[in-house]
N, C-alpha and C positions, 0 to 999 in steps of 0.2 A: 504494499499499500503505499503510495507516494513516491518519489523519486529522491528524497534525501534533503530536497532544498529547504524545506522547513525549518532545519536545525539552524539555519542563520538568522531566523526571526523569534525572537522572544515575545511570547505573550504577555500582555498586560491585562489588568482588570476588565478594561473595556473590549478587548478582543474577546476574553473568555465570555463575557456577557452577551456579545453580539453571536459567538458559536452556539451558545446555549439557545438562544432565541430562534436561530435558525434551524437547529436540530429540534426544537420544539414544533415548529411549523412554519418552514421556510416560506410556502406558497402564500399564506395570508398575512405574513409579517413583513410590514414595510421598514424602511429606513427611519421615517419620523417616528413610528411607535416604538423602535429599539431606541432611538435617540431620547424620547421621553422617559424611558425606565432607565437610561444610563446616565441622564443627565448631560448629554452633549448634543451637538448640532447634527442635523440630519446629514449635512455634507460630510462631517468627521466620520460617520457610521458607513457610508458608502465609500470613502476613502479607504478606511480600516477593511471593508470586505474586499476591495480590489487588491489590497495588500496580502491578504489572507489567501487570495486565489492565485497572486502572482507568486507567493511562495510555495504553493502546493499543499497548503493547511486545509483550505476548503477546496475539495478536488471536482465538486459539481453537486447539481440539484437534480434529484430523481423522483419520479412518480412512484409511488406505491400502487400496484395494481392488484385488484382481486379478481386472479383470472377465472375463478370458477363463478364468480357473479358475471363477470363481462362475457364469457361464452361457454361455461361449463367445462374449462380446462383443468387439467389437473396439474399441481406442482409438486415436483419429486426432488428430495435431497439426496444425492449420491455421496456416500463417504468412502474416499478412494485412496490407494497407495500408489505413488510414483517415486521412481528412484530418484533420490536426492538431487543429484547431478542435472537431472533433466526437467525438475519440476516447472521451472520458470517458462521453458520452451514449450514444454506440453500443455500448461495453463493457457497460453496464447493461442494454441491450436484448437483447443478444447471449446474456446470462445467462438470460433467460426462454424460449430455443429448448430443446425438449426434447432431451436427450443432452448438452448443453454442462454440462461439470462445472468448468470453470476458464478464466477469462480473464484475460490478463497483458497490462498496458499497457507499452510500452517507450519509451524517450526517443531519439530521433533514428534517421536510417536510413529507409530505404524500408519495410522490415518493421517496423511499430509495434504489433504486436498478434498474440499468441498464442493461439490457441483450443484447448483440449484438448476432445475430445467423444467419447462413448461411442455406438457404433451395434451393433444386433444383428447386422448385416451389411453389405456393400459399400453396398447400395442405401440402407440407412437413414443411413450416411455420406454419400452424394450428397444425401439430403435435406437434411441439415444444412448441407451446402455451398450449395444452392440458396437455404436461409432467409438464410444469410450474405449471400449475393448481393443478396437483397431489401433488404437494409439498407445498401445502397452499399458491401459490403466487399468489397475486391478480393484474391481469394486468390493469392498469389504462388508458393506451394508447399505441399505437405502430405505427411506420412508417417505410416505405421502405427507407432505406440508399441510397441516390444519389450519393453524393461524400464527400470524407473526407480528410481533410487539415491537415498535420502537420509542426509545425514551431518550430525551436529552440528558447530558452527563452532568449529575448535579453538582460536581465541585466547581462548574463554571456557572453556575447560577447565582442567584443574588443570596446574599447571606442571612436574610430573613425569609428564605422560600418556604419554609416549614410553617405549616398554619399555626397561627398562634394559639388557637384552642386547645392544642396539645398541652399547653403549659399547665393546665389545672387538671390533668389527667394522671400525673404522677408525682404524688406528694406524699412523703413519709413523715407520719406524725409521731410525736413522743410526748410524755408527760402529761396526757390527758386532754390535749388541745383537740380543737376542732376545726374542719373548713366548712364554712356556711355561705351560702348565697342570700344577699339582703337586697331586697327591693327598696329603692330610695322614694319615699314618699314625697308628695308636691311641697308638703309644709314640712319637711324634715329639716333641722337645724344644719346639717351637713350640705344640703343642696346649696350650689353657688359658692362652696368654698372650696380651696384647693386641700390638698391631703396636709400641706404643711400648715396650712392655717387651721385645720381641724385638729391637728396634734396640739398645737400651741393654744386653743381654745379649750381642750379637754376633751373634745368630742370622739377622739381616737386615744387610747393609752399606749405607752411605750411597748407593751405586751402584744399589740395589734398589728397585723401586717396585712395590708391590701393586695391582693395578689393580681387580680385582673378586674377589669370593668366592661360588661357587655352594653353597648350602646347602639340601639337601631339593628344594623347586620354586623357591626364591627366589634372587634375584642380589642381592648387597649390595654397596653403594659403599662401600669401607673408610674409615676413618679412624684417628686414632692411638689411639682407646680401642676400637676395634672388636677383639673377641676371637676368635682362631683356634680352630676346634673340629676335633675328630678327624673324618676323613671329608669334610672341606670339600675342594673343587676351587678351588684358588686360582689366579688368573692372574697372574704376575709379569712385570714388563718388567725385564730384568737384562741385564749385560754377557753376551757371548757365551763363558760358562763355566759352563753349566748343571750340569755333573757334578762342579764345584767347590765351594767354601765357600758360594756365593751362596743355594744352597737346601738346604744339608746339615740345617739345622732341621727341614725338613718330613717328613723319613723317619727311621725308628727306628734303633737301632744294628744295625751290620752288615747293614743292609738296602740294596738299590740303590733310588734314587728312581724313583718312579712318576710319570711326567712325559711331555708331549706338548707338541712345539715347534708354536706356533702360525704365526708369521711369521718369516722370516728375511731 
């Protein structure tokens, strides 16, 4: 894969994010869309893509075709062995066989060549098998391909690419503490205050930690300047006294707290 020219080009964070976006969906991802995600201009993205192509890092853009849906054809994966010193030349000749759409050279092991082929029926696939044999290719095994899944390379993606909702799914509790979800009432004392202000005013004590805030369809990771809004759902890590002063600021006067214990 590649001609080795990519080794002269060092990827930076912008390059990685561009590659990630193109791997996720090259057809429907435009330069302005990537530019907005990476906080650079569209011209910068287009220039970077040109450089990545020039250095052989991006080698092309290929359509993924479901041949079974297209015309009822079958996709077959041949697992093959070829003499190591002949593998490159044989791979190129295999590409001339009608029906072969991908050849992958592997390093090490008995099976060192994968051949992906499309046939109109099993007889057509057997024909491809015979043509492989004529090139002194030994077929070790073969499988009809059912489904293929492609995914972008996660390390090239955004640092916060994992859903924030997972933050509240893995919590280790000790000392009888609880994690509760509290619905902030409209007339709650904490509504409109930042977390820092709430702590200063005694609405949150120093043993209570606000883990997450759900607002509309978003989950907010809070910090001291985060403001609590009415109707927020606030996830709180607190001592085991959820009916006491720990969360009194989240509900209005003369109202029982609207809460749900998440873990105990």
